[in-house]
C-alpha positions in Angstrom: 0.0 0.0 0.0 1.4 3.4 -1.0 2.1 6.1 1.7 -0.7 8.3 0.3 -3.2 5.4 0.6 -2.0 4.8 4.2 -2.5 8.4 5.2 -5.9 8.5 3.5 -7.1 5.3 5.4 -5.8 6.7 8.7 -7.5 10.1 8.3 -10.7 8.8 6.8 -11.0 6.1 9.5 -10.3 8.6 12.3 -12.9 11.1 11.0 -15.5 8.3 10.6 -14.8 7.0 14.1 -15.3 10.3 15.8 -18.5 11.1 13.9 -20.2 7.8 14.7 -19.1 7.6 18.3 -20.2 11.1 19.3 -23.4 11.1 17.3 -24.6 7.8 18.7 -23.2 8.0 22.2 -26.7 8.3 23.9 -27.8 5.0 22.4 -24.6 3.3 23.5 -25.2 4.6 27.1 -28.7 3.1 27.1 -27.4 -0.2 25.8 -24.6 -0.4 28.5 -27.1 0.4 31.3 -29.5 -2.3 30.0 -26.6 -4.8 30.1 -25.2 -3.8 33.5 -25.6 -6.2 36.4 -27.5 -3.7 38.6 -30.1 -3.0 36.0 -31.1 0.0 33.9 -32.6 2.2 36.6 -29.9 1.7 39.2 -27.2 2.2 36.5 -28.6 5.7 35.8 -31.7 5.2 33.6 -31.9 8.2 31.2 -29.9 10.5 33.5 -26.5 11.7 32.5 -26.8 10.2 29.0 -23.4 11.6 28.0 -21.5 10.3 31.0 -18.1 9.0 29.8 -18.1 11.0 26.5 -14.6 12.5 27.1 -13.1 8.9 27.1 -14.9 8.2 23.8 -13.9 11.6 22.3 -10.2 10.9 23.1 -10.1 7.3 21.9 -12.3 7.4 18.8 -9.9 8.9 16.2 -6.8 6.7 17.0 -9.0 3.6 17.5 -10.8 3.9 14.1 -7.6 5.1 12.3 -5.6 2.0 13.6 -8.4 -0.3 12.4 -8.6 1.0 8.9 -4.9 1.4 8.3 -4.4 -2.2 9.4 -7.5 -3.4 7.4 -6.4 -1.7 4.2 -2.7 -2.8 4.6 -3.6 -6.5 5.2 -6.0 -6.4 2.2 -3.2 -5.0 0.0 -0.7 -7.7 1.0 -2.9 -10.8 0.9 -3.0 -12.6 -2.4 -6.4 -12.3 -3.9 -5.8 -12.8 -7.5 -8.8 -13.2 -9.9 -10.6 -15.7 -7.7 -13.7 -13.8 -6.5 -14.4 -16.5 -3.9 -11.2 -15.5 -2.1 -12.4 -12.0 -1.5 -14.6 -12.7 1.6 -11.7 -14.6 3.1 -9.4 -11.6 2.5 -11.9 -9.2 4.0 -12.3 -11.5 7.1 -8.6 -11.8 7.7 -8.0 -8.1 7.2 -10.8 -7.1 9.5 -9.7 -9.6 12.2 -6.1 -8.1 12.2 -7.6 -4.6 12.2 -9.7 -5.4 15.3 -6.8 -6.9 17.3 -4.7 -3.8 16.7 -7.6 -1.3 17.3 -8.5 -3.0 20.5 -5.2 -2.0 22.0 -6.6 1.6 21.9 -10.3 0.8 22.2 -10.3 -1.3 25.4 -8.9 1.3 27.8 -11.2 3.9 26.4 -14.2 1.6 26.6 -13.5 0.4 30.2 -13.5 4.0 31.4 -16.5 4.9 29.2 -18.7 2.1 30.4 -17.8 2.6 34.1 -18.7 6.3 33.7 -22.0 5.4 31.9 -23.2 3.3 34.9 -21.9 5.9 37.4 -23.1 9.2 36.0 -22.3 11.1 39.2 -18.6 10.3 38.9 -16.4 12.2 36.4 -14.4 10.4 33.7 -11.1 11.6 35.3 -12.1 10.3 38.7 -13.0 6.9 37.3 -9.7 6.7 35.4 -7.8 7.7 38.6 -9.7 5.1 40.7 -9.1 2.3 38.1 -5.3 3.1 37.9 -5.0 3.3 41.7 -6.9 0.0 42.5 -6.0 -2.1 39.4 -3.1 -0.4 37.7 -2.6 -0.4 33.9 -3.9 -4.0 33.9 -7.3 -2.6 34.9 -7.5 -0.5 31.8 -7.2 -3.7 29.7 -9.8 -5.7 31.7 -12.0 -7.2 29.0 -9.4 -7.0 26.2 -9.8 -10.7 25.4 -13.6 -10.5 25.6 -13.6 -7.4 23.4 -11.4 -9.1 20.7 -13.7 -12.2 20.9 -16.7 -9.9 20.3 -15.1 -7.8 17.6 -13.6 -10.5 15.5 -16.9 -12.4 14.9 -18.6 -9.1 14.4 -16.1 -8.1 11.7 -16.1 -11.6 10.2 -19.8 -11.0 9.5 -19.9 -7.3 8.9 -17.1 -6.6 6.4 -17.6 -9.5 3.9 -21.4 -8.5 3.8 -20.5 -4.8 3.3 -17.9 -5.5 0.6 -20.2 -8.1 -1.1 -23.2 -5.7 -1.1 -21.1 -2.9 -2.6 -19.8 -5.3 -5.3 -23.4 -6.4 -6.1 -24.7 -2.8 -6.2 -21.8 -1.7 -8.4 -22.4 -4.6 -10.8 -26.2 -3.8 -11.0 -25.7 -0.2 -11.8 -22.5 -0.5 -13.9 -20.3 1.7 -11.8 -18.7 1.9 -8.4 -21.1 2.7 -5.6 -21.4 6.2 -4.3 -20.6 7.0 -0.6 -24.3 7.1 0.3 -24.8 3.7 -1.2 -21.8 2.4 0.7 -23.4 3.8 3.8 -26.7 1.9 3.1 -24.7 -1.4 2.7 -22.9 -0.6 5.9 -26.1 -0.1 7.8 -27.5 -3.5 6.8 -24.2 -5.3 7.4 -23.7 -3.6 10.8 -27.2 -4.3 12.0 -27.1 -8.0 11.1 -23.6 -8.4 12.7 -24.7 -6.6 15.8 -27.7 -8.8 16.3 -25.8 -12.1 16.1 -23.0 -11.0 18.4 -25.1 -9.4 21.2 -24.4 -12.2 23.7 -20.6 -11.6 23.4 -21.2 -7.8 23.9 -23.2 -8.5 27.1 -20.4 -10.7 28.4 -17.8 -8.0 27.6 -19.9 -5.4 29.4 -20.3 -7.6 32.5 -16.5 -8.3 32.6 -15.6 -4.6 32.2 -18.1 -3.5 35.0 -17.3 -6.4 37.4 -15.8 -5.5 40.8 -12.1 -6.3 41.1 -11.6 -9.9 42.5 -15.1 -11.1 41.4 -15.6 -14.1 39.1 -16.3 -12.0 36.0 -13.3 -9.8 36.7 -11.1 -12.7 35.6 -12.2 -12.1 32.0 -13.5 -15.6 31.3 -16.0 -15.1 28.5 -17.5 -18.6 28.7 -18.0 -18.2 32.5 -19.6 -14.8 32.0 -22.0 -16.2 29.4 -22.8 -19.2 31.6 -23.6 -16.9 34.6 -25.9 -14.7 32.5 -27.7 -17.8 31.1 -28.2 -19.3 34.5 -29.5 -16.1 36.1 -31.4 -14.4 33.3 -31.7 -16.9 30.5 -32.0 -15.9 26.8 -33.4 -12.5 27.8 -30.1 -11.7 29.6 -27.9 -12.8 26.8 -29.7 -10.5 24.4 -30.0 -7.5 26.8 -29.7 -4.2 24.9 -30.4 -5.9 21.6 -32.6 -3.1 20.2 -30.4 -0.1 21.1 -27.3 -2.1 20.0 -28.8 -3.0 16.6 -30.1 0.6 16.1 -26.8 2.2 17.1 -24.7 -0.1 15.0 -27.0 0.1 12.0 -26.9 3.9 12.1 -23.3 3.6 13.1 -22.4 1.4 10.1 -24.2 3.9 7.8 -22.3 6.9 9.2 -19.0 5.1 9.9 -18.6 3.3 6.6 -20.2 6.0 4.5 -18.0 8.7 6.1 -15.0 6.5 5.6 -15.6 6.0 1.9 -16.4 9.7 1.3 -13.4 11.0 3.2 -11.1 8.5 1.6 -12.3 9.4 -1.9 -11.7 13.1 -1.2 -8.2 12.4 0.0 -7.1 10.1 -2.9 
């Protein structure tokens, strides 16, 4: 990948990440509170709907930029050739690598954000200080494994669908899709991927919000899923499904549409 393409992917990914995270932050807060162990009302209800937004504002640009730079780079180095059936595999592998790298930035930001979302009376800085004091740097990476285990299946579903829908639409109309068409494809792909990976998202939320020393704080995803199933059943595993699907459908539309448009303008 040429340096110009790398910079375009970095800038476009960063701009797209900031746009979607800040616009859809209230929906994300509602989803987190629905998934929290203390329940929606005790976690804050509809109060302080922007609690934790500073953490998101700081982490969005580097997180999304890291993902797309890695995604585009891995796509460019993987042998694809003329075999169209290899394209989904290329997109899956590239997206998986992108998520592993991006989560190094995303997880600390998300830990602080989610703890602030369920404690709207505490400031983001206070929660960061308390986390570092009680758990150290390791506390900021609580849930890294569960986040990666959520994001990789999500990307394995979302990105091949997004790329395939764009290819199909381009073939139907005889030219490359416009940015708004890419956004529509992104909305559908993101919503579908969000629905099927909701249990993993619930497990990740429980792990990040768990008290230090508790069972969930160990980061065992299967144990977290088992605990949710035993206490709340299927309803608990799919807690926050509606706001998650709504947020990621809108987010996929804004995120992938903004990425395509910004990248086109920069190249």
